[in-house]
PDB file of N, CA, C and O in Angstrom:
ATOM      1  N   UNK A   1      -9.756  14.517  26.698  1.00  0.00           N
ATOM      2  CA  UNK A   1      -8.781  14.192  25.686  1.00  0.00           C
ATOM      3  C   UNK A   1      -7.377  14.190  26.282  1.00  0.00           C
ATOM      4  O   UNK A   1      -6.534  13.373  25.910  1.00  0.00           O
ATOM      5  N   UNK A   2      -7.139  15.103  27.198  1.00  0.00           N
ATOM      6  CA  UNK A   2      -5.819  15.152  27.833  1.00  0.00           C
ATOM      7  C   UNK A   2      -5.556  13.860  28.603  1.00  0.00           C
ATOM      8  O   UNK A   2      -4.427  13.370  28.636  1.00  0.00           O
ATOM      9  N   UNK A   3      -6.604  13.309  29.222  1.00  0.00           N
ATOM     10  CA  UNK A   3      -6.460  12.057  29.952  1.00  0.00           C
ATOM     11  C   UNK A   3      -6.098  10.924  28.997  1.00  0.00           C
ATOM     12  O   UNK A   3      -5.263  10.078  29.319  1.00  0.00           O
ATOM     13  N   UNK A   4      -6.725  10.909  27.825  1.00  0.00           N
ATOM     14  CA  UNK A   4      -6.418   9.877  26.826  1.00  0.00           C
ATOM     15  C   UNK A   4      -4.964   9.965  26.381  1.00  0.00           C
ATOM     16  O   UNK A   4      -4.276   8.947  26.300  1.00  0.00           O
ATOM     17  N   UNK A   5      -4.493  11.181  26.092  1.00  0.00           N
ATOM     18  CA  UNK A   5      -3.112  11.356  25.645  1.00  0.00           C
ATOM     19  C   UNK A   5      -2.130  10.948  26.743  1.00  0.00           C
ATOM     20  O   UNK A   5      -1.119  10.303  26.466  1.00  0.00           O
ATOM     21  N   UNK A   6      -2.424  11.317  27.963  1.00  0.00           N
ATOM     22  CA  UNK A   6      -1.554  10.950  29.078  1.00  0.00           C
ATOM     23  C   UNK A   6      -1.508   9.443  29.263  1.00  0.00           C
ATOM     24  O   UNK A   6      -0.437   8.868  29.461  1.00  0.00           O
ATOM     25  N   UNK A   7      -2.664   8.806  29.198  1.00  0.00           N
ATOM     26  CA  UNK A   7      -2.729   7.351  29.357  1.00  0.00           C
ATOM     27  C   UNK A   7      -2.004   6.641  28.220  1.00  0.00           C
ATOM     28  O   UNK A   7      -1.285   5.668  28.450  1.00  0.00           O
ATOM     29  N   UNK A   8      -2.191   7.126  26.989  1.00  0.00           N
ATOM     30  CA  UNK A   8      -1.511   6.532  25.843  1.00  0.00           C
ATOM     31  C   UNK A   8       0.005   6.604  26.001  1.00  0.00           C
ATOM     32  O   UNK A   8       0.706   5.610  25.809  1.00  0.00           O
ATOM     33  N   UNK A   9       0.500   7.778  26.349  1.00  0.00           N
ATOM     34  CA  UNK A   9       1.950   7.943  26.490  1.00  0.00           C
ATOM     35  C   UNK A   9       2.499   7.157  27.678  1.00  0.00           C
ATOM     36  O   UNK A   9       3.611   6.633  27.609  1.00  0.00           O
ATOM     37  N   UNK A  10       1.739   7.070  28.758  1.00  0.00           N
ATOM     38  CA  UNK A  10       2.183   6.285  29.913  1.00  0.00           C
ATOM     39  C   UNK A  10       2.283   4.799  29.553  1.00  0.00           C
ATOM     40  O   UNK A  10       3.275   4.141  29.867  1.00  0.00           O
ATOM     41  N   UNK A  11       1.249   4.285  28.896  1.00  0.00           N
ATOM     42  CA  UNK A  11       1.262   2.861  28.538  1.00  0.00           C
ATOM     43  C   UNK A  11       2.361   2.545  27.530  1.00  0.00           C
ATOM     44  O   UNK A  11       3.010   1.503  27.623  1.00  0.00           O
ATOM     45  N   UNK A  12       2.573   3.438  26.569  1.00  0.00           N
ATOM     46  CA  UNK A  12       3.661   3.221  25.614  1.00  0.00           C
ATOM     47  C   UNK A  12       5.016   3.261  26.315  1.00  0.00           C
ATOM     48  O   UNK A  12       5.903   2.469  25.998  1.00  0.00           O
ATOM     49  N   UNK A  13       5.178   4.177  27.262  1.00  0.00           N
ATOM     50  CA  UNK A  13       6.422   4.245  28.023  1.00  0.00           C
ATOM     51  C   UNK A  13       6.653   3.001  28.858  1.00  0.00           C
ATOM     52  O   UNK A  13       7.785   2.532  28.975  1.00  0.00           O
ATOM     53  N   UNK A  14       5.584   2.458  29.444  1.00  0.00           N
ATOM     54  CA  UNK A  14       5.712   1.227  30.226  1.00  0.00           C
ATOM     55  C   UNK A  14       6.115   0.062  29.329  1.00  0.00           C
ATOM     56  O   UNK A  14       6.941  -0.766  29.713  1.00  0.00           O
ATOM     57  N   UNK A  15       5.530  -0.002  28.137  1.00  0.00           N
ATOM     58  CA  UNK A  15       5.906  -1.057  27.197  1.00  0.00           C
ATOM     59  C   UNK A  15       7.344  -0.889  26.717  1.00  0.00           C
ATOM     60  O   UNK A  15       8.060  -1.872  26.529  1.00  0.00           O
ATOM     61  N   UNK A  16       7.760   0.351  26.522  1.00  0.00           N
ATOM     62  CA  UNK A  16       9.139   0.604  26.094  1.00  0.00           C
ATOM     63  C   UNK A  16      10.127   0.157  27.167  1.00  0.00           C
ATOM     64  O   UNK A  16      11.195  -0.367  26.853  1.00  0.00           O
ATOM     65  N   UNK A  17       9.772   0.363  28.428  1.00  0.00           N
ATOM     66  CA  UNK A  17      10.661  -0.027  29.529  1.00  0.00           C
ATOM     67  C   UNK A  17      10.822  -1.540  29.597  1.00  0.00           C
ATOM     68  O   UNK A  17      11.867  -2.041  30.013  1.00  0.00           O
ATOM     69  N   UNK A  18       9.786  -2.265  29.189  1.00  0.00           N
ATOM     70  CA  UNK A  18       9.834  -3.729  29.254  1.00  0.00           C
ATOM     71  C   UNK A  18      10.347  -4.370  27.961  1.00  0.00           C
ATOM     72  O   UNK A  18      10.548  -5.583  27.913  1.00  0.00           O
ATOM     73  N   UNK A  19      10.556  -3.578  26.930  1.00  0.00           N
ATOM     74  CA  UNK A  19      10.968  -4.124  25.634  1.00  0.00           C
ATOM     75  C   UNK A  19      12.379  -4.685  25.715  1.00  0.00           C
ATOM     76  O   UNK A  19      13.292  -4.057  26.251  1.00  0.00           O
ATOM     77  N   UNK A  20      12.528  -5.872  25.176  1.00  0.00           N
ATOM     78  CA  UNK A  20      13.835  -6.523  25.196  1.00  0.00           C
ATOM     79  C   UNK A  20      14.650  -6.186  23.946  1.00  0.00           C
ATOM     80  O   UNK A  20      15.880  -6.153  23.990  1.00  0.00           O
ATOM     81  N   UNK A  21      13.967  -5.940  22.851  1.00  0.00           N
ATOM     82  CA  UNK A  21      14.658  -5.628  21.597  1.00  0.00           C
ATOM     83  C   UNK A  21      14.434  -4.167  21.237  1.00  0.00           C
ATOM     84  O   UNK A  21      13.407  -3.581  21.579  1.00  0.00           O
ATOM     85  N   UNK A  22      15.401  -3.593  20.549  1.00  0.00           N
ATOM     86  CA  UNK A  22      15.315  -2.184  20.159  1.00  0.00           C
ATOM     87  C   UNK A  22      14.180  -1.943  19.164  1.00  0.00           C
ATOM     88  O   UNK A  22      13.591  -0.863  19.143  1.00  0.00           O
ATOM     89  N   UNK A  23      13.875  -2.947  18.342  1.00  0.00           N
ATOM     90  CA  UNK A  23      12.812  -2.761  17.352  1.00  0.00           C
ATOM     91  C   UNK A  23      11.451  -2.608  18.026  1.00  0.00           C
ATOM     92  O   UNK A  23      10.618  -1.827  17.565  1.00  0.00           O
ATOM     93  N   UNK A  24      11.219  -3.335  19.097  1.00  0.00           N
ATOM     94  CA  UNK A  24       9.949  -3.184  19.827  1.00  0.00           C
ATOM     95  C   UNK A  24       9.899  -1.845  20.542  1.00  0.00           C
ATOM     96  O   UNK A  24       8.841  -1.220  20.619  1.00  0.00           O
ATOM     97  N   UNK A  25      11.023  -1.406  21.061  1.00  0.00           N
ATOM     98  CA  UNK A  25      11.101  -0.108  21.730  1.00  0.00           C
ATOM     99  C   UNK A  25      10.755   0.994  20.734  1.00  0.00           C
ATOM    100  O   UNK A  25      10.005   1.914  21.062  1.00  0.00           O
ATOM    101  N   UNK A  26      11.298   0.907  19.517  1.00  0.00           N
ATOM    102  CA  UNK A  26      11.012   1.904  18.482  1.00  0.00           C
ATOM    103  C   UNK A  26       9.556   1.874  18.056  1.00  0.00           C
ATOM    104  O   UNK A  26       8.969   2.923  17.793  1.00  0.00           O
ATOM    105  N   UNK A  27       8.967   0.695  17.983  1.00  0.00           N
ATOM    106  CA  UNK A  27       7.555   0.591  17.610  1.00  0.00           C
ATOM    107  C   UNK A  27       6.663   1.292  18.625  1.00  0.00           C
ATOM    108  O   UNK A  27       5.733   2.004  18.243  1.00  0.00           O
ATOM    109  N   UNK A  28       6.932   1.102  19.904  1.00  0.00           N
ATOM    110  CA  UNK A  28       6.122   1.769  20.929  1.00  0.00           C
ATOM    111  C   UNK A  28       6.352   3.273  20.932  1.00  0.00           C
ATOM    112  O   UNK A  28       5.430   4.045  21.194  1.00  0.00           O
ATOM    113  N   UNK A  29       7.564   3.684  20.645  1.00  0.00           N
ATOM    114  CA  UNK A  29       7.841   5.110  20.524  1.00  0.00           C
ATOM    115  C   UNK A  29       7.059   5.698  19.349  1.00  0.00           C
ATOM    116  O   UNK A  29       6.511   6.795  19.456  1.00  0.00           O
ATOM    117  N   UNK A  30       7.007   4.982  18.240  1.00  0.00           N
ATOM    118  CA  UNK A  30       6.258   5.429  17.074  1.00  0.00           C
ATOM    119  C   UNK A  30       4.765   5.536  17.384  1.00  0.00           C
ATOM    120  O   UNK A  30       4.121   6.501  16.972  1.00  0.00           O
ATOM    121  N   UNK A  31       4.213   4.575  18.094  1.00  0.00           N
ATOM    122  CA  UNK A  31       2.796   4.629  18.483  1.00  0.00           C
ATOM    123  C   UNK A  31       2.531   5.861  19.344  1.00  0.00           C
ATOM    124  O   UNK A  31       1.525   6.546  19.159  1.00  0.00           O
ATOM    125  N   UNK A  32       3.414   6.136  20.268  1.00  0.00           N
ATOM    126  CA  UNK A  32       3.253   7.289  21.147  1.00  0.00           C
ATOM    127  C   UNK A  32       3.312   8.601  20.368  1.00  0.00           C
ATOM    128  O   UNK A  32       2.480   9.484  20.579  1.00  0.00           O
ATOM    129  N   UNK A  33       4.283   8.734  19.475  1.00  0.00           N
ATOM    130  CA  UNK A  33       4.446   9.973  18.709  1.00  0.00           C
ATOM    131  C   UNK A  33       3.275  10.168  17.745  1.00  0.00           C
ATOM    132  O   UNK A  33       2.733  11.269  17.648  1.00  0.00           O
ATOM    133  N   UNK A  34       2.882   9.115  17.035  1.00  0.00           N
ATOM    134  CA  UNK A  34       1.764   9.225  16.087  1.00  0.00           C
ATOM    135  C   UNK A  34       0.465   9.560  16.824  1.00  0.00           C
ATOM    136  O   UNK A  34      -0.330  10.363  16.335  1.00  0.00           O
ATOM    137  N   UNK A  35       0.244   8.965  17.975  1.00  0.00           N
ATOM    138  CA  UNK A  35      -0.950   9.284  18.758  1.00  0.00           C
ATOM    139  C   UNK A  35      -0.972  10.726  19.215  1.00  0.00           C
ATOM    140  O   UNK A  35      -2.003  11.392  19.117  1.00  0.00           O
ATOM    141  N   UNK A  36       0.144  11.215  19.711  1.00  0.00           N
ATOM    142  CA  UNK A  36       0.215  12.603  20.189  1.00  0.00           C
ATOM    143  C   UNK A  36       0.062  13.601  19.044  1.00  0.00           C
ATOM    144  O   UNK A  36      -0.656  14.591  19.182  1.00  0.00           O
ATOM    145  N   UNK A  37       0.723  13.355  17.925  1.00  0.00           N
ATOM    146  CA  UNK A  37       0.619  14.251  16.776  1.00  0.00           C
ATOM    147  C   UNK A  37      -0.785  14.167  16.171  1.00  0.00           C
ATOM    148  O   UNK A  37      -1.304  15.168  15.676  1.00  0.00           O
ATOM    149  N   UNK A  38      -1.391  13.001  16.208  1.00  0.00           N
ATOM    150  CA  UNK A  38      -2.761  12.859  15.710  1.00  0.00           C
ATOM    151  C   UNK A  38      -3.752  13.681  16.519  1.00  0.00           C
ATOM    152  O   UNK A  38      -4.641  14.315  15.949  1.00  0.00           O
ATOM    153  N   UNK A  39      -3.611  13.678  17.822  1.00  0.00           N
ATOM    154  CA  UNK A  39      -4.482  14.487  18.674  1.00  0.00           C
ATOM    155  C   UNK A  39      -4.254  15.969  18.398  1.00  0.00           C
ATOM    156  O   UNK A  39      -5.213  16.733  18.293  1.00  0.00           O
ATOM    157  N   UNK A  40      -3.014  16.373  18.280  1.00  0.00           N
ATOM    158  CA  UNK A  40      -2.693  17.759  17.961  1.00  0.00           C
ATOM    159  C   UNK A  40      -3.285  18.156  16.615  1.00  0.00           C
ATOM    160  O   UNK A  40      -3.888  19.222  16.491  1.00  0.00           O
ATOM    161  N   UNK A  41      -3.120  17.315  15.619  1.00  0.00           N
ATOM    162  CA  UNK A  41      -3.651  17.598  14.294  1.00  0.00           C
ATOM    163  C   UNK A  41      -5.157  17.719  14.280  1.00  0.00           C
ATOM    164  O   UNK A  41      -5.705  18.583  13.595  1.00  0.00           O
ATOM    165  N   UNK A  42      -5.829  16.871  15.020  1.00  0.00           N
ATOM    166  CA  UNK A  42      -7.293  16.950  15.079  1.00  0.00           C
ATOM    167  C   UNK A  42      -7.732  18.290  15.654  1.00  0.00           C
ATOM    168  O   UNK A  42      -8.571  18.966  15.058  1.00  0.00           O
ATOM    169  N   UNK A  43      -7.202  18.676  16.763  1.00  0.00           N
ATOM    170  CA  UNK A  43      -7.644  19.905  17.413  1.00  0.00           C
ATOM    171  C   UNK A  43      -7.248  21.150  16.637  1.00  0.00           C
ATOM    172  O   UNK A  43      -7.972  22.145  16.666  1.00  0.00           O
ATOM    173  N   UNK A  44      -6.120  21.118  15.948  1.00  0.00           N
ATOM    174  CA  UNK A  44      -5.656  22.332  15.275  1.00  0.00           C
ATOM    175  C   UNK A  44      -6.166  22.459  13.845  1.00  0.00           C
ATOM    176  O   UNK A  44      -6.396  23.577  13.384  1.00  0.00           O
ATOM    177  N   UNK A  45      -6.350  21.352  13.127  1.00  0.00           N
ATOM    178  CA  UNK A  45      -6.584  21.439  11.695  1.00  0.00           C
ATOM    179  C   UNK A  45      -7.878  20.818  11.196  1.00  0.00           C
ATOM    180  O   UNK A  45      -8.207  21.014  10.026  1.00  0.00           O
ATOM    181  N   UNK A  46      -8.621  20.093  11.990  1.00  0.00           N
ATOM    182  CA  UNK A  46      -9.815  19.411  11.504  1.00  0.00           C
ATOM    183  C   UNK A  46     -10.842  20.387  10.946  1.00  0.00           C
ATOM    184  O   UNK A  46     -11.364  20.179   9.851  1.00  0.00           O
ATOM    185  N   UNK A  47     -11.134  21.444  11.687  1.00  0.00           N
ATOM    186  CA  UNK A  47     -12.152  22.398  11.240  1.00  0.00           C
ATOM    187  C   UNK A  47     -11.723  23.106   9.957  1.00  0.00           C
ATOM    188  O   UNK A  47     -12.554  23.359   9.085  1.00  0.00           O
ATOM    189  N   UNK A  48     -10.451  23.424   9.834  1.00  0.00           N
ATOM    190  CA  UNK A  48      -9.947  24.066   8.621  1.00  0.00           C
ATOM    191  C   UNK A  48     -10.172  23.184   7.404  1.00  0.00           C
ATOM    192  O   UNK A  48     -10.686  23.658   6.390  1.00  0.00           O
ATOM    193  N   UNK A  49      -9.799  21.914   7.482  1.00  0.00           N
ATOM    194  CA  UNK A  49      -9.948  21.017   6.347  1.00  0.00           C
ATOM    195  C   UNK A  49     -11.413  20.705   6.061  1.00  0.00           C
ATOM    196  O   UNK A  49     -11.786  20.560   4.898  1.00  0.00           O
ATOM    197  N   UNK A  50     -12.242  20.600   7.077  1.00  0.00           N
ATOM    198  CA  UNK A  50     -13.668  20.342   6.862  1.00  0.00           C
ATOM    199  C   UNK A  50     -14.326  21.523   6.152  1.00  0.00           C
ATOM    200  O   UNK A  50     -15.121  21.326   5.234  1.00  0.00           O
ATOM    201  N   UNK A  51     -14.003  22.741   6.567  1.00  0.00           N
ATOM    202  CA  UNK A  51     -14.565  23.927   5.913  1.00  0.00           C
ATOM    203  C   UNK A  51     -14.045  24.068   4.486  1.00  0.00           C
ATOM    204  O   UNK A  51     -14.799  24.450   3.592  1.00  0.00           O
ATOM    205  N   UNK A  52     -12.782  23.768   4.264  1.00  0.00           N
ATOM    206  CA  UNK A  52     -12.205  23.846   2.920  1.00  0.00           C
ATOM    207  C   UNK A  52     -12.855  22.822   1.987  1.00  0.00           C
ATOM    208  O   UNK A  52     -13.165  23.139   0.838  1.00  0.00           O
ATOM    209  N   UNK A  53     -13.058  21.621   2.466  1.00  0.00           N
ATOM    210  CA  UNK A  53     -13.704  20.587   1.664  1.00  0.00           C
ATOM    211  C   UNK A  53     -15.135  20.983   1.331  1.00  0.00           C
ATOM    212  O   UNK A  53     -15.587  20.765   0.207  1.00  0.00           O
ATOM    213  N   UNK A  54     -15.846  21.555   2.276  1.00  0.00           N
ATOM    214  CA  UNK A  54     -17.218  21.999   2.026  1.00  0.00           C
ATOM    215  C   UNK A  54     -17.241  23.126   0.989  1.00  0.00           C
ATOM    216  O   UNK A  54     -18.137  23.165   0.145  1.00  0.00           O
ATOM    217  N   UNK A  55     -16.268  24.040   1.041  1.00  0.00           N
ATOM    218  CA  UNK A  55     -16.212  25.134   0.064  1.00  0.00           C
ATOM    219  C   UNK A  55     -15.907  24.615  -1.339  1.00  0.00           C
ATOM    220  O   UNK A  55     -16.499  25.088  -2.309  1.00  0.00           O
ATOM    221  N   UNK A  56     -15.000  23.660  -1.461  1.00  0.00           N
ATOM    222  CA  UNK A  56     -14.673  23.087  -2.775  1.00  0.00           C
ATOM    223  C   UNK A  56     -15.875  22.319  -3.315  1.00  0.00           C
ATOM    224  O   UNK A  56     -16.183  22.412  -4.503  1.00  0.00           O
ATOM    225  N   UNK A  57     -16.546  21.576  -2.473  1.00  0.00           N
ATOM    226  CA  UNK A  57     -17.729  20.829  -2.902  1.00  0.00           C
ATOM    227  C   UNK A  57     -18.843  21.785  -3.333  1.00  0.00           C
ATOM    228  O   UNK A  57     -19.577  21.491  -4.276  1.00  0.00           O
ATOM    229  N   UNK A  58     -18.974  22.903  -2.666  1.00  0.00           N
ATOM    230  CA  UNK A  58     -19.973  23.910  -3.028  1.00  0.00           C
ATOM    231  C   UNK A  58     -19.696  24.475  -4.421  1.00  0.00           C
ATOM    232  O   UNK A  58     -20.632  24.735  -5.178  1.00  0.00           O
ATOM    233  N   UNK A  59     -18.430  24.667  -4.763  1.00  0.00           N
ATOM    234  CA  UNK A  59     -18.070  25.176  -6.082  1.00  0.00           C
ATOM    235  C   UNK A  59     -18.421  24.176  -7.183  1.00  0.00           C
ATOM    236  O   UNK A  59     -18.727  24.575  -8.306  1.00  0.00           O
ATOM    237  N   UNK A  60     -18.379  22.903  -6.874  1.00  0.00           N
ATOM    238  CA  UNK A  60     -18.709  21.862  -7.841  1.00  0.00           C
ATOM    239  C   UNK A  60     -20.217  21.665  -7.924  1.00  0.00           C
ATOM    240  O   UNK A  60     -20.713  21.088  -8.893  1.00  0.00           O
ATOM    241  N   UNK A  61     -20.941  22.131  -6.931  1.00  0.00           N
ATOM    242  CA  UNK A  61     -22.396  21.995  -6.938  1.00  0.00           C
ATOM    243  C   UNK A  61     -22.917  21.002  -5.930  1.00  0.00           C
ATOM    244  O   UNK A  61     -24.110  20.695  -5.920  1.00  0.00           O
ATOM    245  N   UNK A  62     -22.056  20.501  -5.093  1.00  0.00           N
ATOM    246  CA  UNK A  62     -22.451  19.553  -4.049  1.00  0.00           C
ATOM    247  C   UNK A  62     -22.521  20.307  -2.737  1.00  0.00           C
ATOM    248  O   UNK A  62     -21.573  20.988  -2.344  1.00  0.00           O
ATOM    249  N   UNK A  63     -23.631  20.180  -2.077  1.00  0.00           N
ATOM    250  CA  UNK A  63     -23.798  20.878  -0.808  1.00  0.00           C
ATOM    251  C   UNK A  63     -23.457  19.925   0.344  1.00  0.00           C
ATOM    252  O   UNK A  63     -24.142  18.927   0.570  1.00  0.00           O
ATOM    253  N   UNK A  64     -22.402  20.255   1.051  1.00  0.00           N
ATOM    254  CA  UNK A  64     -21.982  19.476   2.220  1.00  0.00           C
ATOM    255  C   UNK A  64     -22.216  20.296   3.476  1.00  0.00           C
ATOM    256  O   UNK A  64     -22.042  21.515   3.490  1.00  0.00           O
ATOM    257  N   UNK A  65     -22.602  19.619   4.494  1.00  0.00           N
ATOM    258  CA  UNK A  65     -22.769  20.280   5.780  1.00  0.00           C
ATOM    259  C   UNK A  65     -21.974  19.497   6.819  1.00  0.00           C
ATOM    260  O   UNK A  65     -22.515  18.618   7.490  1.00  0.00           O
ATOM    261  N   UNK A  66     -20.687  19.819   6.950  1.00  0.00           N
ATOM    262  CA  UNK A  66     -19.882  19.069   7.923  1.00  0.00           C
ATOM    263  C   UNK A  66     -20.390  19.323   9.332  1.00  0.00           C
ATOM    264  O   UNK A  66     -20.558  20.469   9.751  1.00  0.00           O
ATOM    265  N   UNK A  67     -20.626  18.262  10.041  1.00  0.00           N
ATOM    266  CA  UNK A  67     -21.116  18.378  11.414  1.00  0.00           C
ATOM    267  C   UNK A  67     -19.993  18.774  12.349  1.00  0.00           C
ATOM    268  O   UNK A  67     -19.390  17.925  13.005  1.00  0.00           O
ATOM    269  N   UNK A  68     -19.717  20.056  12.408  1.00  0.00           N
ATOM    270  CA  UNK A  68     -18.619  20.532  13.255  1.00  0.00           C
ATOM    271  C   UNK A  68     -19.166  20.960  14.601  1.00  0.00           C
ATOM    272  O   UNK A  68     -20.202  21.619  14.699  1.00  0.00           O
ATOM    273  N   UNK A  69     -18.456  20.575  15.609  1.00  0.00           N
ATOM    274  CA  UNK A  69     -18.815  20.948  16.973  1.00  0.00           C
ATOM    275  C   UNK A  69     -17.950  22.112  17.398  1.00  0.00           C
ATOM    276  O   UNK A  69     -16.840  22.307  16.902  1.00  0.00           O
ATOM    277  N   UNK A  70     -18.478  22.869  18.315  1.00  0.00           N
ATOM    278  CA  UNK A  70     -17.685  23.936  18.905  1.00  0.00           C
ATOM    279  C   UNK A  70     -16.781  23.295  19.959  1.00  0.00           C
ATOM    280  O   UNK A  70     -17.221  22.980  21.065  1.00  0.00           O
ATOM    281  N   UNK A  71     -15.532  23.111  19.601  1.00  0.00           N
ATOM    282  CA  UNK A  71     -14.573  22.460  20.486  1.00  0.00           C
ATOM    283  C   UNK A  71     -13.550  23.469  20.957  1.00  0.00           C
ATOM    284  O   UNK A  71     -12.892  24.125  20.149  1.00  0.00           O
ATOM    285  N   UNK A  72     -13.422  23.588  22.234  1.00  0.00           N
ATOM    286  CA  UNK A  72     -12.403  24.483  22.784  1.00  0.00           C
ATOM    287  C   UNK A  72     -11.060  23.759  22.751  1.00  0.00           C
ATOM    288  O   UNK A  72     -10.965  22.582  23.101  1.00  0.00           O
ATOM    289  N   UNK A  73     -10.041  24.471  22.330  1.00  0.00           N
ATOM    290  CA  UNK A  73      -8.701  23.877  22.327  1.00  0.00           C
ATOM    291  C   UNK A  73      -8.218  23.666  23.745  1.00  0.00           C
ATOM    292  O   UNK A  73      -8.379  24.547  24.589  1.00  0.00           O
ATOM    293  N   UNK A  74      -7.635  22.529  24.020  1.00  0.00           N
ATOM    294  CA  UNK A  74      -7.060  22.313  25.337  1.00  0.00           C
ATOM    295  C   UNK A  74      -5.906  23.288  25.592  1.00  0.00           C
ATOM    296  O   UNK A  74      -5.202  23.678  24.661  1.00  0.00           O
ATOM    297  N   UNK A  75      -5.726  23.658  26.784  1.00  0.00           N
ATOM    298  CA  UNK A  75      -4.686  24.604  27.159  1.00  0.00           C
ATOM    299  C   UNK A  75      -3.312  24.001  26.853  1.00  0.00           C
ATOM    300  O   UNK A  75      -3.027  22.869  27.243  1.00  0.00           O
ATOM    301  N   UNK A  76      -2.478  24.747  26.167  1.00  0.00           N
ATOM    302  CA  UNK A  76      -1.128  24.299  25.858  1.00  0.00           C
ATOM    303  C   UNK A  76      -1.061  23.252  24.761  1.00  0.00           C
ATOM    304  O   UNK A  76      -0.134  22.443  24.758  1.00  0.00           O
ATOM    305  N   UNK A  77      -2.005  23.233  23.832  1.00  0.00           N
ATOM    306  CA  UNK A  77      -2.035  22.202  22.792  1.00  0.00           C
ATOM    307  C   UNK A  77      -0.840  22.299  21.857  1.00  0.00           C
ATOM    308  O   UNK A  77      -0.394  21.279  21.330  1.00  0.00           O
ATOM    309  N   UNK A  78      -0.318  23.476  21.640  1.00  0.00           N
ATOM    310  CA  UNK A  78       0.818  23.591  20.730  1.00  0.00           C
ATOM    311  C   UNK A  78       2.106  23.326  21.461  1.00  0.00           C
ATOM    312  O   UNK A  78       3.179  23.377  20.860  1.00  0.00           O
TER     313      UNK A  78
END
């Protein structure tokens, strides 16, 4: 996952360097920030929301079994 984030940010930075207009530069910056925050959000909050959704569904009478994997957080994720 760290390789994906590094590659995403590198490619966005390369596109930003070649951008002729400020609007394109901002778009690539937005892609980079959303991608990085999305990866952070997945690793930090996915299991919390999946367990919460399963608990709420259980209270309503629906049995959910979220397929959660044991994922180790990457070093320095925060």
